[in-house]
N, CA, C and O atoms as CSV, one atom per row, in Angstrom:
chain,resi,resn,atom,element,x,y,z
A,1,MET,N,N,135.021,112.338,78.460
A,1,MET,CA,C,134.401,110.863,79.603
A,1,MET,C,C,133.397,111.364,80.818
A,1,MET,O,O,133.520,111.953,81.892
A,2,GLU,N,N,132.524,110.891,80.169
A,2,GLU,CA,C,131.697,111.100,81.369
A,2,GLU,C,C,131.612,109.951,82.990
A,2,GLU,O,O,131.483,108.727,82.972
A,3,HIS,N,N,131.728,110.795,84.175
A,3,HIS,CA,C,131.863,110.207,85.322
A,3,HIS,C,C,130.889,108.853,85.712
A,3,HIS,O,O,129.788,109.235,86.108
A,4,GLN,N,N,130.967,108.027,85.704
A,4,GLN,CA,C,129.725,106.995,85.481
A,4,GLN,C,C,129.590,106.877,87.014
A,4,GLN,O,O,130.709,106.813,87.522
A,5,GLU,N,N,128.248,106.810,88.231
A,5,GLU,CA,C,128.414,106.905,89.470
A,5,GLU,C,C,128.808,104.924,89.685
A,5,GLU,O,O,128.622,103.987,88.908
A,6,THR,N,N,129.371,104.976,91.032
A,6,THR,CA,C,129.365,103.738,91.687
A,6,THR,C,C,128.009,103.125,92.369
A,6,THR,O,O,127.313,103.829,93.101
A,7,LYS,N,N,127.700,101.823,92.090
A,7,LYS,CA,C,126.482,101.996,92.669
A,7,LYS,C,C,126.512,101.159,93.701
A,7,LYS,O,O,127.430,100.363,93.504
A,8,ALA,N,N,126.015,100.960,94.615
A,8,ALA,CA,C,126.075,100.163,95.853
A,8,ALA,C,C,125.924,98.875,95.395
A,8,ALA,O,O,125.319,98.521,94.384
A,9,THR,N,N,126.785,97.873,96.576
A,9,THR,CA,C,126.069,96.221,96.597
A,9,THR,C,C,125.670,95.597,97.386
A,9,THR,O,O,126.328,95.361,98.400
A,10,ILE,N,N,124.435,95.110,97.180
A,10,ILE,CA,C,123.406,94.388,98.440
A,10,ILE,C,C,123.481,92.881,98.553
A,10,ILE,O,O,123.667,92.032,97.681
A,11,LEU,N,N,123.267,92.764,99.977
A,11,LEU,CA,C,123.173,91.170,99.830
A,11,LEU,C,C,121.940,90.827,100.263
A,11,LEU,O,O,121.535,91.200,101.365
A,12,ILE,N,N,121.069,89.931,99.276
A,12,ILE,CA,C,120.083,89.655,99.255
A,12,ILE,C,C,119.507,87.844,100.037
A,12,ILE,O,O,119.376,86.846,99.328
A,13,VAL,N,N,119.232,87.858,101.733
A,13,VAL,CA,C,118.761,86.588,102.462
A,13,VAL,C,C,118.046,86.340,102.536
A,13,VAL,O,O,117.181,87.045,103.056
A,14,ASP,N,N,117.868,85.420,102.187
A,14,ASP,CA,C,116.354,84.731,102.249
A,14,ASP,C,C,116.460,83.059,101.522
A,14,ASP,O,O,116.902,82.725,100.423
A,15,ASP,N,N,115.686,81.979,102.960
A,15,ASP,CA,C,115.396,81.227,101.974
A,15,ASP,C,C,114.401,80.724,100.911
A,15,ASP,O,O,114.236,79.648,100.336
A,16,ASN,N,N,113.984,81.566,100.890
A,16,ASN,CA,C,112.072,81.378,99.385
A,16,ASN,C,C,113.732,81.589,98.492
A,16,ASN,O,O,114.814,82.142,98.688
A,17,GLU,N,N,113.052,80.751,97.446
A,17,GLU,CA,C,114.549,81.099,96.124
A,17,GLU,C,C,113.933,82.186,95.399
A,17,GLU,O,O,114.532,83.167,94.960
A,18,GLU,N,N,112.315,81.873,95.270
A,18,GLU,CA,C,111.363,82.737,94.209
A,18,GLU,C,C,111.600,84.660,95.096
A,18,GLU,O,O,111.734,85.641,94.365
A,19,ASN,N,N,111.601,84.781,96.452
A,19,ASN,CA,C,111.977,86.108,97.005
A,19,ASN,C,C,113.016,86.400,96.449
A,19,ASN,O,O,112.941,87.386,95.716
A,20,ARG,N,N,114.419,85.677,96.553
A,20,ARG,CA,C,115.497,85.859,96.359
A,20,ARG,C,C,115.650,86.518,94.922
A,20,ARG,O,O,116.248,87.554,94.633
A,21,ASP,N,N,114.938,85.628,94.083
A,21,ASP,CA,C,115.148,85.534,92.810
A,21,ASP,C,C,114.235,87.778,92.672
A,21,ASP,O,O,114.659,88.821,92.176
A,22,VAL,N,N,113.464,87.548,93.125
A,22,VAL,CA,C,112.963,88.775,92.591
A,22,VAL,C,C,114.115,90.131,93.261
A,22,VAL,O,O,114.617,91.079,92.657
A,23,PHE,N,N,114.223,89.759,94.577
A,23,PHE,CA,C,114.760,91.005,94.320
A,23,PHE,C,C,116.149,91.380,93.709
A,23,PHE,O,O,116.460,92.529,93.394
A,24,VAL,N,N,117.140,90.015,93.547
A,24,VAL,CA,C,117.976,90.077,93.036
A,24,VAL,C,C,117.818,90.424,91.648
A,24,VAL,O,O,118.853,90.848,91.134
A,25,GLN,N,N,116.728,90.357,90.841
A,25,GLN,CA,C,116.411,90.885,89.565
A,25,GLN,C,C,116.609,92.171,89.738
A,25,GLN,O,O,117.681,92.675,89.404
A,26,LEU,N,N,115.227,93.178,90.493
A,26,LEU,CA,C,115.011,94.177,90.556
A,26,LEU,C,C,116.207,95.188,90.733
A,26,LEU,O,O,116.317,96.314,90.248
A,27,PHE,N,N,117.153,94.439,91.625
A,27,PHE,CA,C,118.336,95.808,92.304
A,27,PHE,C,C,119.463,95.925,90.834
A,27,PHE,O,O,119.992,96.973,90.465
A,28,THR,N,N,119.636,94.526,90.152
A,28,THR,CA,C,120.563,93.996,89.080
A,28,THR,C,C,120.123,95.105,88.197
A,28,THR,O,O,120.977,95.963,87.973
A,29,TYR,N,N,118.402,95.324,87.395
A,29,TYR,CA,C,118.532,95.563,86.865
A,29,TYR,C,C,118.029,97.685,86.999
A,29,TYR,O,O,117.662,98.669,86.357
A,30,ARG,N,N,118.400,97.188,88.303
A,30,ARG,CA,C,118.508,99.335,88.752
A,30,ARG,C,C,120.247,99.562,88.703
A,30,ARG,O,O,120.721,100.662,88.990
A,31,GLY,N,N,121.018,98.535,88.355
A,31,GLY,CA,C,122.582,99.197,88.732
A,31,GLY,C,C,123.605,98.862,90.116
A,31,GLY,O,O,124.592,99.310,90.700
A,32,TYR,N,N,122.748,97.902,90.165
A,32,TYR,CA,C,123.423,97.299,91.394
A,32,TYR,C,C,123.594,95.920,91.457
A,32,TYR,O,O,122.911,94.928,91.202
A,33,HIS,N,N,125.409,96.306,92.134
A,33,HIS,CA,C,125.761,95.186,92.714
A,33,HIS,C,C,125.369,94.108,93.621
A,33,HIS,O,O,125.903,94.196,94.727
A,34,VAL,N,N,124.364,92.838,93.412
A,34,VAL,CA,C,124.206,92.151,93.958
A,34,VAL,C,C,124.466,90.698,94.518
A,34,VAL,O,O,124.832,89.896,93.658
A,35,LEU,N,N,124.385,90.384,95.353
A,35,LEU,CA,C,124.585,89.218,95.977
A,35,LEU,C,C,123.469,88.620,96.639
A,35,LEU,O,O,122.514,89.233,97.116
A,36,SER,N,N,123.694,87.084,96.636
A,36,SER,CA,C,122.573,86.489,97.367
A,36,SER,C,C,123.369,85.711,98.314
A,36,SER,O,O,124.590,85.562,98.298
A,37,ALA,N,N,122.406,85.171,99.249
A,37,ALA,CA,C,122.214,83.948,100.251
A,37,ALA,C,C,121.086,83.525,100.831
A,37,ALA,O,O,120.145,84.228,101.199
A,38,ASP,N,N,121.260,81.725,100.949
A,38,ASP,CA,C,119.941,81.738,101.568
A,38,ASP,C,C,119.415,81.222,102.811
A,38,ASP,O,O,118.350,80.658,103.061
A,39,ASN,N,N,120.554,81.594,103.648
A,39,ASN,CA,C,120.792,81.561,105.107
A,39,ASN,C,C,121.499,82.737,105.983
A,39,ASN,O,O,121.905,83.663,105.280
A,40,GLY,N,N,121.692,82.862,107.181
A,40,GLY,CA,C,122.223,84.121,107.905
A,40,GLY,C,C,123.537,82.996,107.521
A,40,GLY,O,O,124.300,83.511,106.704
A,41,ALA,N,N,123.900,81.768,107.881
A,41,ALA,CA,C,125.068,81.595,107.538
A,41,ALA,C,C,126.116,81.757,106.267
A,41,ALA,O,O,127.316,82.009,106.369
A,42,GLN,N,N,125.514,81.592,105.284
A,42,GLN,CA,C,126.238,81.959,103.944
A,42,GLN,C,C,126.339,83.280,104.145
A,42,GLN,O,O,127.450,83.789,104.004
A,43,ALA,N,N,125.079,84.197,104.558
A,43,ALA,CA,C,125.973,85.566,104.671
A,43,ALA,C,C,126.540,86.182,105.652
A,43,ALA,O,O,126.590,87.380,105.930
A,44,LEU,N,N,126.835,85.545,105.999
A,44,LEU,CA,C,127.972,86.255,107.284
A,44,LEU,C,C,129.462,85.717,106.479
A,44,LEU,O,O,130.596,86.192,106.529
A,45,ALA,N,N,128.885,84.467,105.695
A,45,ALA,CA,C,130.661,84.395,104.947
A,45,ALA,C,C,130.529,85.019,103.488
A,45,ALA,O,O,131.390,84.826,102.630
A,46,ILE,N,N,129.352,85.805,103.268
A,46,ILE,CA,C,129.679,86.742,102.534
A,46,ILE,C,C,130.256,88.123,102.551
A,46,ILE,O,O,131.020,88.717,101.790
A,47,VAL,N,N,129.708,88.411,103.552
A,47,VAL,CA,C,129.686,89.759,104.614
A,47,VAL,C,C,131.172,90.017,104.699
A,47,VAL,O,O,131.696,91.115,104.516
A,48,ALA,N,N,131.929,88.652,105.059
A,48,ALA,CA,C,133.230,88.546,106.058
A,48,ALA,C,C,134.362,89.190,104.341
A,48,ALA,O,O,135.054,90.203,104.242
A,49,HIS,N,N,134.122,88.213,103.409
A,49,HIS,CA,C,134.659,88.709,102.539
A,49,HIS,C,C,134.362,90.110,101.116
A,49,HIS,O,O,135.162,90.604,100.322
A,50,HIS,N,N,132.869,90.357,101.329
A,50,HIS,CA,C,132.253,91.424,100.189
A,50,HIS,C,C,132.578,92.758,100.904
A,50,HIS,O,O,133.366,93.559,100.401
A,51,ARG,N,N,131.843,93.025,102.305
A,51,ARG,CA,C,131.536,93.962,102.808
A,51,ARG,C,C,130.649,95.357,101.887
A,51,ARG,O,O,130.971,96.431,101.380
A,52,PRO,N,N,128.890,94.222,102.139
A,52,PRO,CA,C,128.338,94.990,100.726
A,52,PRO,C,C,127.833,95.883,101.619
A,52,PRO,O,O,127.819,95.604,102.818
A,53,ASN,N,N,127.237,97.363,101.028
A,53,ASN,CA,C,126.934,98.456,101.572
A,53,ASN,C,C,125.467,98.191,102.363
A,53,ASN,O,O,125.398,98.488,103.556
A,54,LEU,N,N,124.603,97.771,101.849
A,54,LEU,CA,C,122.884,97.165,102.398
A,54,LEU,C,C,122.894,95.864,102.128
A,54,LEU,O,O,123.408,95.203,101.226
A,55,ILE,N,N,122.095,95.542,103.268
A,55,ILE,CA,C,122.173,93.646,103.648
A,55,ILE,C,C,120.293,93.956,104.138
A,55,ILE,O,O,119.750,94.483,105.108
A,56,LEU,N,N,119.714,93.185,102.649
A,56,LEU,CA,C,117.837,92.819,103.063
A,56,LEU,C,C,117.746,91.262,103.779
A,56,LEU,O,O,118.093,90.385,102.988
A,57,MET,N,N,117.447,90.892,104.778
A,57,MET,CA,C,117.453,89.353,105.363
A,57,MET,C,C,116.715,89.350,106.048
A,57,MET,O,O,116.630,89.907,107.143
A,58,ASP,N,N,115.626,88.307,105.169
A,58,ASP,CA,C,114.780,87.833,105.949
A,58,ASP,C,C,114.616,87.224,107.457
A,58,ASP,O,O,115.529,86.614,108.013
A,59,LEU,N,N,113.301,87.472,108.069
A,59,LEU,CA,C,113.901,87.783,109.887
A,59,LEU,C,C,113.520,86.338,110.257
A,59,LEU,O,O,114.179,85.814,111.155
A,60,SER,N,N,112.512,85.615,109.658
A,60,SER,CA,C,112.469,83.947,109.495
A,60,SER,C,C,112.942,82.916,108.924
A,60,SER,O,O,111.940,82.350,108.487
A,61,MET,N,N,113.660,82.430,108.704
A,61,MET,CA,C,114.400,80.732,107.892
A,61,MET,C,C,115.276,80.221,108.737
A,61,MET,O,O,116.084,80.801,109.464
A,62,PRO,N,N,115.032,78.945,108.574
A,62,PRO,CA,C,116.127,78.368,109.095
A,62,PRO,C,C,117.378,77.940,109.522
A,62,PRO,O,O,118.179,78.342,108.679
A,63,LEU,N,N,117.885,77.407,110.291
A,63,LEU,CA,C,119.447,77.772,110.779
A,63,LEU,C,C,120.092,78.537,111.149
A,63,LEU,O,O,120.922,78.460,112.055
A,64,MET,N,N,119.640,79.935,110.111
A,64,MET,CA,C,119.754,81.080,110.825
A,64,MET,C,C,119.475,82.323,110.586
A,64,MET,O,O,119.909,82.926,109.604
A,65,ASN,N,N,118.767,82.792,111.412
A,65,ASN,CA,C,117.611,83.840,110.379
A,65,ASN,C,C,118.593,85.092,110.777
A,65,ASN,O,O,119.708,85.068,111.298
A,66,GLY,N,N,117.667,86.349,110.286
A,66,GLY,CA,C,118.274,87.405,110.005
A,66,GLY,C,C,118.377,87.860,111.501
A,66,GLY,O,O,119.348,88.616,111.514
A,67,VAL,N,N,117.889,87.781,112.703
A,67,VAL,CA,C,117.964,88.237,113.835
A,67,VAL,C,C,119.343,87.369,114.971
A,67,VAL,O,O,120.049,87.905,115.826
A,68,GLY,N,N,119.309,85.819,114.505
A,68,GLY,CA,C,120.616,85.193,115.145
A,68,GLY,C,C,121.785,85.704,114.378
A,68,GLY,O,O,122.833,85.869,115.002
A,69,SER,N,N,121.759,85.866,113.619
A,69,SER,CA,C,122.685,86.574,112.536
A,69,SER,C,C,123.848,88.651,112.683
A,69,SER,O,O,124.838,89.215,112.218
A,70,HIS,N,N,122.484,88.917,113.834
A,70,HIS,CA,C,122.875,89.756,114.168
A,70,HIS,C,C,123.935,90.156,115.035
A,70,HIS,O,O,123.714,89.802,116.193
A,71,PRO,N,N,125.088,90.815,114.868
A,71,PRO,CA,C,126.781,90.411,115.912
A,71,PRO,C,C,125.891,90.499,117.425
A,71,PRO,O,O,125.998,89.623,118.284
A,72,GLU,N,N,125.074,91.619,117.561
A,72,GLU,CA,C,124.664,91.183,119.470
A,72,GLU,C,C,124.123,90.261,119.779
A,72,GLU,O,O,124.293,90.061,120.982
A,73,HIS,N,N,123.204,89.159,119.075
A,73,HIS,CA,C,123.127,88.030,119.502
A,73,HIS,C,C,124.366,87.018,119.155
A,73,HIS,O,O,124.036,85.839,119.281
A,74,GLN,N,N,125.859,87.246,118.703
A,74,GLN,CA,C,126.401,86.540,118.523
A,74,GLN,C,C,127.509,86.872,119.559
A,74,GLN,O,O,128.657,86.442,119.445
A,75,GLY,N,N,127.223,87.413,120.254
A,75,GLY,CA,C,128.381,88.441,121.284
A,75,GLY,C,C,129.189,89.569,121.118
A,75,GLY,O,O,129.976,90.199,121.823
A,76,GLY,N,N,128.835,89.626,120.174
A,76,GLY,CA,C,129.764,91.054,119.260
A,76,GLY,C,C,129.302,92.308,119.250
A,76,GLY,O,O,128.187,92.161,119.751
A,77,ALA,N,N,129.441,93.615,118.974
A,77,ALA,CA,C,128.763,94.513,119.415
A,77,ALA,C,C,128.660,95.635,118.078
A,77,ALA,O,O,128.024,96.682,118.199
């Protein structure tokens, strides 16, 4: 029986649906488990439940952007 390598989980966060779709398709094609969100608030909810290995996040989004969702900017460490 061959050992199959488990790929990482990647969270893509972007308010632009086309951008999100490109990254989701790219990483899914490469065998990664991909999650997506369209704002920082959604991303935080996903992170609380799924703990992705990598988060790729747009820094310029309405509601909550990549900078605002970072723990240092929320009073965490």
